[in-house]
Structures are given as structure tokens and as C-alpha cells.
C-alpha positions, 0 to 999 in steps of 0.5 A, spaced: 499 500 500 503 506 497 501 514 500 503 520 497 505 526 501 508 533 501 516 532 500 521 537 499 527 534 495 523 535 488 527 540 483 525 547 482 527 553 477 528 560 478 522 563 475 517 559 477 513 557 483 516 550 487 511 544 484 507 540 489 513 536 491 511 528 493 514 523 497 513 516 495 512 512 502 511 504 502 507 501 507 508 493 507 502 490 505 505 483 503 507 485 497 515 485 497 520 489 497 519 492 490 515 497 488 510 498 484 510 503 478 504 508 479 501 508 472 496 512 470 489 511 466 490 509 459 482 510 457 478 516 458 473 511 462 478 509 468 478 513 474 481 520 476 487 521 480 486 522 488 486 529 490 494 528 492 496 526 485 491 531 482 494 537 485 501 534 482 498 534 476 495 542 477 502 545 478 506 541 473 500 543 468 503 551 471 510 550 468 513 552 462 514 545 457 521 544 459 520 544 466 514 540 465 518 535 462 523 535 467 518 534 473 514 528 469 521 525 469 523 526 476 516 523 478 517 517 474 523 516 477 520 516 483 515 510 481 510 515 479 507 516 472 504 522 471 505 522 463 498 519 461 494 523 466 497 529 463 495 528 456 488 526 459 488 531 462 490 536 456 484 533 452 479 534 458 482 541 458 480 542 451 474 540 452 472 545 458 475 551 454 469 550 449 465 549 454 465 555 458 463 562 455 460 566 461 467 567 466 469 574 463 461 576 464 461 574 471 467 578 473 463 584 473 459 581 479 466 581 484 469 587 486 477 587 486 478 594 489 483 592 494 481 595 501 483 592 508 477 589 510 476 586 503 483 583 503 482 580 510 475 577 509 478 573 503 484 571 507 479 569 513 475 565 508 481 561 505 484 560 512 491 557 513 490 551 509 491 551 501 485 551 498 484 546 492 483 548 485 474 548 484 473 541 480 473 541 472 466 541 473 465 546 477 459 552 475 462 558 472 459 562 479 463 557 483 470 559 479 469 566 479 468 566 486 474 562 488 478 567 482 475 572 486 477 570 493 484 568 492 485 574 488 484 578 493 487 574 499 494 575 494 494 568 493 497 569 486 500 562 485 493 560 486 490 565 480 495 563 475 493 556 476 486 557 476 487 562 469 492 556 466 487 550 468 480 552 469 479 558 465 480 555 458 480 560 452 477 565 457 484 566 462 486 572 458 480 576 458 479 574 466 486 577 467 485 583 464 479 584 468 482 582 474 487 588 472 482 593 470 478 592 477 484 592 481 487 598 478 482 603 483 484 609 487 481 606 493 486 600 492 491 598 497 497 594 495 505 593 497 509 593 490 511 586 491 503 585 490 504 588 483 509 583 482 505 577 484 499 580 480 505 580 474 506 573 475 500 570 475 498 573 467 497 566 463 500 569 457 506 575 456 504 581 458 502 586 453 504 593 453 497 596 456 497 591 461 504 593 464 502 600 464 496 598 468 501 594 473 505 602 473 499 605 475 498 600 481 506 601 483 505 608 483 500 608 488 504 603 492 511 606 491 507 612 495 507 608 501 511 603 501 519 602 499 520 599 493 527 596 494 524 588 495 521 589 488 527 592 485 531 586 488 526 581 485 527 584 478 535 584 479 534 576 481 529 576 475 522 574 474 518 571 469 516 578 466 521 582 469 529 583 470 535 583 465 536 577 462 534 579 455 532 585 452 525 584 452 525 583 459 530 589 460 525 594 456 519 591 459 522 593 467 524 600 464 517 601 461 513 599 468 518 603 473 518 609 467 511 609 467 510 608 475 515 615 475 521 611 478 526 613 474 532 612 479 529 605 480 529 604 472 536 606 471 539 600 472 535 596 467 536 602 461 541 601 455 547 607 456 545 614 453 550 613 448 547 606 445 540 610 445 543 615 441 546 611 436 540 606 435 535 613 436 531 610 441 527 615 444 524 612 449 531 610 452 533 617 451 527 620 455 528 615 461 535 618 461 532 625 461 527 623 466 533 619 471 536 626 470 530 631 473 529 625 479 536 626 481 536 634 480 530 634 485 535 630 490 541 636 489 540 643 491 546 645 488 550 647 482 550 639 480 543 640 481 542 645 475 547 641 470 542 635 471 537 640 469 541 642 463 542 635 461 535 633 462 533 639 458 538 637 452 535 630 452 528 632 451 529 638 446 533 632 443 528 628 442 523 633 439 527 635 433 529 627 433 525 625 425 525 618 427 521 618 433 513 617 433 509 624 434 506 623 441 514 623 444 516 628 440 510 633 442 511 630 450 518 632 450 518 638 446 512 641 452 517 638 457 523 642 454 520 649 453 517 647 460 524 648 463 527 653 458 527 658 465 531 653 468 537 653 462 542 659 460 539 663 455 544 662 449 542 654 448 535 655 450 535 661 444 538 656 439 534 651 441 528 654 440 531 658 433 532 650 431 525 648 433 522 654 429 526 652 423 522 645 422 515 647 418 512 641 421 514 643 429 514 650 428 506 651 430 506 646 436 513 649 438 510 657 439 503 654 442 507 651 447 512 657 448 505 661 448 503 657 454 509 657 458 509 665 457 503 665 460 504 660 466 511 663 468 507 667 474 506 659 477 514 657 477 518 659 484 524 662 479 527 670 480 523 675 477 529 676 473 529 669 471 523 669 469 524 675 464 529 672 461 526 666 459 520 670 456 525 675 452 528 669 450 522 666 447 521 673 444 528 673 440 526 666 438 519 668 435 522 674 432 526 669 428 520 665 426 518 671 424 523 673 419 522 666 415 520 666 408 515 660 409 511 662 415 503 661 415 501 667 419 494 664 420 497 658 424 501 663 429 495 668 429 493 665 436 499 663 440 503 669 438 497 673 441 498 669 448 505 670 447 503 678 446 499 678 453 504 674 457 510 679 455 506 684 457 503 681 463 511 681 466 513 687 464 507 691 467 508 687 474 516 688 473 513 696 473 509 696 478 514 692 483 519 698 482 514 704 482 515 706 489 523 705 488 528 710 484 531 708 478 529 702 473 529 694 475 533 689 472 527 686 469 524 692 467 530 693 463 530 686 460 522 687 458 522 694 456 
């Protein structure tokens, strides 16, 4: 007679959850000293595996193909032949996937907002012992409720197992609904929960899923340190890390979208590589990193970092190979930083911008808006006045060009004029009770 129970000696890989390992224990039933090989049923009419074996099968099915084959060989060496069960299990899984069509629709009936009371309630329902997957013939409602309970309790390995083994062709839809439902302003997560949620993905993460996870991480990082998460990334996870360019780029995208450029820096290619390949995304990441570092430094080194960031934003705005939305965003960022850079480089860049037929209207609009918002910048009055003057001189260069379409420039020019006059009037008003002409008034008049 033989019993199967959990063991600790089975192999496991760095990027997967440990398999539900077993130890083969033999009891003397007058059957001799030679252990009998456990042979799975070979026909569809045979009985299902017992609960312990089914748990092992369920775990193995969640592994990548190479790891799955290794585990099958491992258990066969122990006298447990799982291969036939896995073959029949695949067939039944296919049948299940065609039968289920309501799981995603039923996901609307549950709430994935991670409030503390909801998380604790789910944890208490599950208890301390692992809860087996719903049977293959469970109702759709039972499957969704089980999925919701384990997702709220942060049992991410169980969530993935259900998606792989019970959701069939609705797995990706259920996972998308989980991310969308969790990505709520009132959800409370720690950064490691974001990693767990990513590990539950039944297929490779899409860009929108990475961006949604970044929104969750941005919120979580405001309250909790990201250091343990970054350490996990350094070690490598299923989807994030630095073991491949795909992983590295995905990690960089996640961290930058989460507003964590300092943490993203180690996963970025070098700036020289990015410039050589005209990779605007990486160049922008380096600009964000410089700005974040500058915010931590209040001395001249911080000013130099701001200038470096401004230069990179301006470079991307003029990069023909970058996509339109990226160039537009970087143009706005560069104009926004103009008051914090020396007037010489600023004027040179603006003139280059206005010489570009497709960028000139957008550039003028950004300059005009910045002129109107200079009051909001906590900068010395003379610095703001110098920024206005730099903008005006650049616009003068634009107006001197032969191919200017003045109908496109009327409104931006009017806005810029209002901003210029406003700064001049304020300068005069501030000096009305003092003798002489102020530095600001001298600049603007």
C-alpha cells in the first residue's frame, strides 16, 4: 500500500513557483520489497487521480514546457508516472475551455478594489490551509468566486493556476478584468503585490497591462519602499529583470511609467547606445533620471542635471525618427524647463525648433503657454523675465522666415504678447515706489 505526501526534495527553478512535490512512502502489505510503478489510467473510462496526485498535476500544468518535462521525469524516477494523466488532462482541459463562456461576464459581479477589510475578509475565508482548485465541472459562478477570493488574499500562484487550468480560452480576459478592477484609486497594495499580480499572468504581458501595473506601482510606492521589488527584478522574475532585452525593456517601461526613473536607471541601456540607435524612449528615460536626481540636489550639480535633462528633451523633440506623441511630449517638457537653463543654449534650441516646418506651430504654442504660466514658477523675477526675452527673440527669428504661415501663428503670438506685457507691467509696478529702473524692467522694456 502506498501513500503520497508533500516532500521537500523536488527540483524547482528560479522563475517558477515550487512544484507540489511528493515523497513516495511504502507500507508493507505483503507485497514484497519491490515498489510497484504508479501507472496512470490509459483510457478515458478509468478513474480520476486521487486528490494528492491531482494537486501535483495541477501544479505541473502551470510550468513552462521544459520545466514540465523535467518534473515528469523526476516523478517517474520516484515511481510515479504522470505522463498519461497529463495527456488526458490536456484533452479534458480543451473540452472545458470550449464549454465555459460566461467567466469574463461574471467577473463584473465581483469587486477587486483592495481595501483592507476586503483583503482580510478573503484571507479569513481561505484560512491557513491551501484551498484546492475548483473541480473541472464546477459552475462558472463557483470558479469566479474562488478566483476573486484568492486574488483578494494575494494568493497569486493559486490565481495563475486557476487561469491556466480552469479558465480555458477566457484566461486572458479574466486576467485583464482583474488588472482593471484592481487599478482603482482606493486599492491599497504594496509593491510586491504588483509583482505577484504580474506573475499571475497566463500569457506574456501586453504593453497596456504593463502600463496598468505601473499605475498600481505608482500608488504603492508612495507608501512603501520599492527596494524589495527592485531586488526581485535584479534576481529576475517571469516577466521582469535583465536576463534579456525584452525583460529589460519591459522593466524599464514599468518603472518609468510608475514615476520611478531612479529605480529604472540600472535597467536602461547607456545614453550613448540610445543616441546611436535613436531610441527616444531610452533617451527620455535618461532625461527623467537626471531630473529626479536634480530634485535631490540643491547645489550647482543639480542645476547641471536640469540642463542635461532639458538638452535631452530638446534633442528628442527634434528627432525625426521619434513618434509624434513622444516628440510633442518632449517639446513641452523642454519648453517648461527653459527658465532654468542659460539663455544662450535656450535661444539656439528655440531657433532650431522654429526652423522646423512641422514643429514650429506646436513649438510656438508651447512657448506661449509657458509665457502665460511663468507666474506659477518659483523663480527669481529676473530669471522669469530673461525666459520671456529668450522666447521673444526666438519668435522674432520665426517671423523673419519666408515660408511662415501667419494664420497658424496668430493665436499663439497673441498669447505670447499677453505674457510679455504682463511680465513688463509687473516689473514696473514692483519698482514704482523705487528710484531708477529695475533689472527686470530693463530686460523687458
